[in-house]
C-alpha positions in Angstrom: -9.2 50.7 -72.6 -9.2 47.2 -73.9 -11.0 44.6 -71.7 -9.1 41.4 -70.8 -10.6 38.4 -69.0 -8.5 37.1 -66.1 -9.3 33.8 -64.3 -9.6 33.1 -61.4 -11.5 35.9 -59.8 -9.4 35.9 -56.6 -7.9 39.4 -56.4 -4.9 38.6 -54.2 -1.9 40.9 -54.0 -0.4 39.5 -57.2 -3.5 40.0 -59.3 -4.2 43.5 -57.8 -0.7 44.7 -58.6 -0.6 43.3 -62.1 -4.1 44.6 -62.9 -3.0 48.1 -61.7 0.2 48.0 -63.8 -1.7 46.8 -66.9 -3.9 49.9 -66.8 -0.9 52.0 -67.7 -0.7 50.1 -71.0 -4.4 50.4 -71.9 -5.8 47.2 -70.5 -8.7 46.8 -68.1 -8.8 43.5 -66.2 -12.2 41.8 -65.8 -11.8 39.1 -63.2 -14.0 36.0 -63.9 -15.9 33.7 -61.5 -16.0 30.1 -62.7 -19.0 28.4 -64.2 -21.9 30.8 -65.0 -19.9 34.0 -65.4 -16.9 32.3 -67.0 -18.9 30.4 -69.6 -21.0 33.4 -70.4 -18.0 35.6 -71.2 -15.9 32.9 -72.9 -18.7 31.7 -75.1 -20.7 34.9 -75.8 -18.6 37.9 -74.6 -16.8 40.5 -76.7 -13.3 40.2 -75.2 -10.8 38.3 -77.3 -8.2 38.0 -74.6 -8.4 35.3 -71.9 -5.6 35.1 -69.3 -5.4 32.3 -66.8 -3.5 32.3 -63.5 -4.5 29.4 -61.3 -7.0 27.0 -63.0 -7.9 25.5 -59.6 -11.7 25.5 -59.7 -11.9 23.4 -62.8 -11.3 20.2 -60.9 -12.9 21.4 -57.7 -16.1 19.3 -57.7 -16.1 16.7 -54.9 -16.6 13.6 -57.1 -14.5 12.4 -59.9 -17.5 12.2 -62.2 -18.5 15.8 -61.8 -14.9 17.0 -61.9 -14.6 15.2 -65.2 -17.7 16.9 -66.6 -16.2 20.2 -65.4 -13.0 19.5 -67.3 -14.8 18.6 -70.5 -17.0 21.7 -70.3 -13.9 23.8 -69.8 -12.0 22.3 -72.7 -15.1 22.7 -75.0 -15.5 26.4 -74.0 -11.8 27.2 -74.6 -11.9 25.6 -78.0 -15.0 27.6 -79.0 -13.3 30.7 -77.7 -10.3 30.1 -79.9 -12.6 29.4 -82.9 -14.2 32.7 -82.3 -10.9 34.4 -82.7 -9.9 34.6 -79.1 -6.3 34.4 -77.7 -5.4 32.4 -74.6 -2.6 33.4 -72.2 -1.4 31.6 -69.1 0.9 32.7 -66.3 2.5 29.5 -65.1 2.7 30.1 -61.4 3.1 26.4 -60.7 4.3 23.6 -63.1 2.0 21.3 -61.2 -0.5 21.9 -58.3 0.8 21.9 -54.8 -2.0 19.6 -53.6 -3.9 17.4 -56.1 -7.3 15.8 -55.7 -7.6 14.1 -59.1 -4.1 13.7 -60.6 -5.3 12.5 -64.0 -7.6 15.5 -64.4 -5.1 18.0 -63.2 -2.6 16.6 -65.6 -5.2 16.8 -68.4 -5.9 20.5 -67.8 -2.3 21.5 -67.5 -1.4 19.7 -70.8 -4.4 21.3 -72.5 -3.4 24.8 -71.4 0.2 24.3 -72.2 -0.7 23.3 -75.8 -3.6 25.7 -76.5 -2.1 28.9 -75.0 -0.8 31.4 -77.5 1.7 32.7 -74.9 2.8 31.4 -71.6 4.3 33.8 -69.1 7.0 32.3 -66.9 8.5 33.6 -63.7 11.9 32.2 -64.5 13.8 30.6 -67.4 14.0 27.3 -65.5 10.2 26.8 -66.0 10.9 25.8 -69.6 13.0 22.8 -68.5 10.6 21.9 -65.7 7.7 21.7 -68.1 9.7 19.6 -70.6 10.7 17.2 -67.8 7.2 16.9 -66.4 5.0 17.0 -69.5 7.5 16.4 -72.4 6.1 19.7 -74.0 8.5 22.3 -75.3 7.1 25.8 -74.5 10.2 27.8 -75.3 8.9 29.5 -78.5 5.6 30.6 -76.8 7.1 31.5 -73.3 7.7 35.1 -72.2 9.7 35.9 -69.1 7.8 38.0 -66.6 9.5 38.1 -63.2 7.2 38.1 -60.2 6.8 41.8 -59.1 7.5 43.0 -55.6 4.9 43.7 -52.9 4.6 47.5 -52.4 2.9 47.0 -49.1 6.1 45.7 -47.6 8.7 48.1 -49.2 8.5 50.5 -46.2 9.9 47.9 -43.8 13.4 48.9 -42.7 16.3 46.5 -43.2 17.5 44.5 -40.2 19.9 46.3 -38.0 22.7 44.9 -35.9 21.6 42.1 -33.6 22.8 42.7 -30.0 21.9 40.7 -26.9 18.8 38.9 -28.2 17.9 35.6 -29.9 17.9 35.2 -33.7 14.3 35.6 -34.9 13.1 33.1 -37.6 9.8 33.5 -39.3 7.8 31.0 -41.4 4.9 32.9 -42.9 2.1 32.0 -45.3 -0.6 29.3 -45.5 0.4 26.3 -43.6 0.6 23.3 -45.9 2.3 19.9 -45.7 4.6 20.5 -48.7 6.0 23.6 -47.0 7.9 21.5 -44.5 7.2 23.7 -41.4 7.1 20.5 -39.2 10.6 19.7 -40.2 11.7 23.2 -39.5 10.3 23.0 -36.0 12.0 19.7 -35.4 15.3 21.4 -36.4 14.6 24.5 -34.3 14.0 22.6 -31.0 17.7 21.5 -31.1 18.6 25.0 -30.2 18.4 26.8 -26.8 15.6 29.4 -26.4 18.3 31.9 -25.7 19.7 31.4 -29.2 16.6 31.5 -31.4 13.0 32.5 -31.5 10.6 30.9 -34.1 7.2 32.1 -35.3 5.0 30.1 -37.7 2.2 32.2 -38.9 -0.6 31.4 -41.4 -3.8 29.5 -41.8 -3.5 25.7 -41.9 -5.6 23.7 -44.3 -6.0 20.6 -42.3 -6.4 19.6 -38.6 -3.6 17.0 -39.1 -0.9 19.5 -40.0 -2.2 22.0 -37.4 -2.1 19.4 -34.6 1.4 18.2 -35.8 3.1 21.6 -35.5 1.4 22.4 -32.2 2.5 19.0 -30.8 6.1 19.6 -31.9 6.2 23.1 -30.4 4.6 22.2 -27.1 6.7 23.0 -24.1 9.0 25.2 -26.1 8.6 28.8 -25.0 10.6 30.2 -27.8 8.2 28.9 -30.5 5.0 30.7 -31.4 2.2 29.3 -33.7 -0.3 31.7 -35.1 -2.8 29.5 -37.0 -5.1 32.1 -38.6 -5.6 34.2 -41.7 -3.2 37.1 -41.6 -4.1 40.7 -42.5 -1.5 42.8 -44.3 -0.8 44.8 -41.2 -0.2 41.6 -39.2 2.2 40.4 -41.9 4.0 43.7 -41.8 4.5 43.4 -38.0 5.8 39.9 -38.3 8.2 40.8 -41.0 9.5 43.7 -39.0 10.0 41.4 -36.0 12.0 38.8 -38.0 15.7 38.5 -38.9 15.2 35.7 -41.4 12.2 34.3 -43.4 12.5 30.5 -43.6 11.1 28.6 -46.6 11.8 24.9 -45.7 9.7 23.8 -48.6 9.8 20.2 -49.8 8.9 21.2 -53.3 8.4 24.6 -55.0 8.3 26.2 -58.4 8.1 29.9 -57.6 7.2 31.5 -54.2 5.3 34.6 -53.4 6.7 34.4 -49.8 10.2 34.6 -51.2 9.3 37.8 -53.1 7.5 39.1 -49.9 10.8 38.6 -48.0 12.8 40.4 -50.6 10.3 43.3 -50.6 10.5 43.5 -46.8 14.4 43.4 -46.9 14.5 40.1 -45.1 17.2 37.5 -45.9 16.0 33.9 -46.3 16.7 30.3 -45.5 15.4 28.9 -48.8 15.5 25.7 -50.9 17.7 25.4 -54.0 14.7 24.3 -55.9 12.5 25.5 -58.8 13.0 29.1 -59.7 14.2 30.2 -56.2 17.9 30.5 -57.4 16.8 32.9 -60.2 15.5 35.3 -57.5 18.1 35.0 -54.7 21.8 34.1 -54.2 24.1 33.8 -51.2 24.2 37.6 -50.9 20.7 37.5 -49.4 19.9 33.9 -48.7 21.2 30.7 -47.2 20.3 28.2 -49.9 19.7 24.6 -48.8 19.6 21.5 -51.0 16.8 19.7 -49.1 14.4 20.3 -46.3 15.7 17.5 -44.2 16.0 18.0 -40.4 19.8 17.8 -40.6 20.1 20.3 -43.4 17.8 22.8 -41.6 19.8 22.4 -38.4 23.0 23.2 -40.3 21.3 26.3 -41.9 20.1 27.6 -38.5 23.6 27.0 -37.1 25.1 28.9 -40.1 22.7 31.8 -39.5 23.8 32.0 -35.9 27.5 31.8 -36.7 27.1 34.5 -39.5 24.8 36.7 -37.4 27.0 39.8 -38.2 26.2 39.4 -41.9 22.5 39.8 -41.5 22.3 43.6 -41.9 24.3 43.3 -45.1 22.1 40.4 -46.4 19.1 42.4 -45.5 20.2 45.4 -47.6 21.0 43.0 -50.5 17.5 41.5 -50.2 16.0 45.0 -50.4 18.1 45.8 -53.5 16.9 42.6 -55.2 13.3 43.3 -54.2 13.5 46.8 -55.8 14.5 45.2 -59.1 11.3 43.2 -59.3 9.3 45.8 -61.2 5.6 45.4 -62.0 5.9 47.8 -64.9 8.4 45.4 -66.7 6.1 42.4 -66.2 3.0 44.5 -67.4 4.9 45.7 -70.5 5.8 42.1 -71.6 2.3 40.9 -71.0 0.6 43.9 -72.8 3.0 43.5 -75.8 2.0 39.8 -75.9 -1.7 40.8 -75.8 -1.1 43.0 -78.8 1.0 40.4 -80.5 4.1 42.5 -80.6 6.6 39.9 -79.4 
């Protein structure tokens, strides 16, 4: 087994599935914690492969001064790693961070990684154009397409069956963040009678402001449920089984783990025609919207109600698409790149 360094240490479902798939190709993933462990391995360790996912902790210090020092130390360490013969890889989950504390430093780190990485793994071909527009850096020659793999923990969920004599069930799931547009979705949902739709928003909010906002909008609406907490896998399974549609009313997005989760669980989506989403879904399994405005969301919900008979067919199409998102394919592309074979 060849040891490869992955940063960050967070072993979420994506990291766990990828790490497991890479074992079949002879690579053992060593997840790194930032600072002490990171610098020890990068500057003095034996592994020559360093793979980034979300470089979030680099600019995490609370003051700009210490965040700047962290960035400089990081850049210095990576240059030394390269001089020692190391290879740098980056899975570009996001072209830019969803939420930015220090825009100048975030921009610096992203530009540095885009230029110094030997290979950049992208979740869709549109990432090349997005990077060019945002940073004026052409990554086409060093990019390798690795579609986001499905989530095996949701594959067992049965497709939606015919809906008879009950409201349409709409689910917004995942961490509650301002950019995800859940507030706009609720404002659209309250235009409909409780006998027509039921809405659940489930996930942990990151601020009291957004938490209070969605609770205020949903107050006195018996058909809306807010579950503001971290969700276990079993809780997510139950919510997905309950739902007819997964709604992604995002204001901005590059790629979405929630979209892949919905496909894995055979759930059609209300999703934005943004970022890489159109490379994963089409109108066979999603209602694509051009913006997350209240009017557009009202129209999408109305269309879902009018086309309620299509939902079982859309659900089966979502499952078929989810089954195509194979971790082995992504792992092979990445392992070939580690070996310098492509």
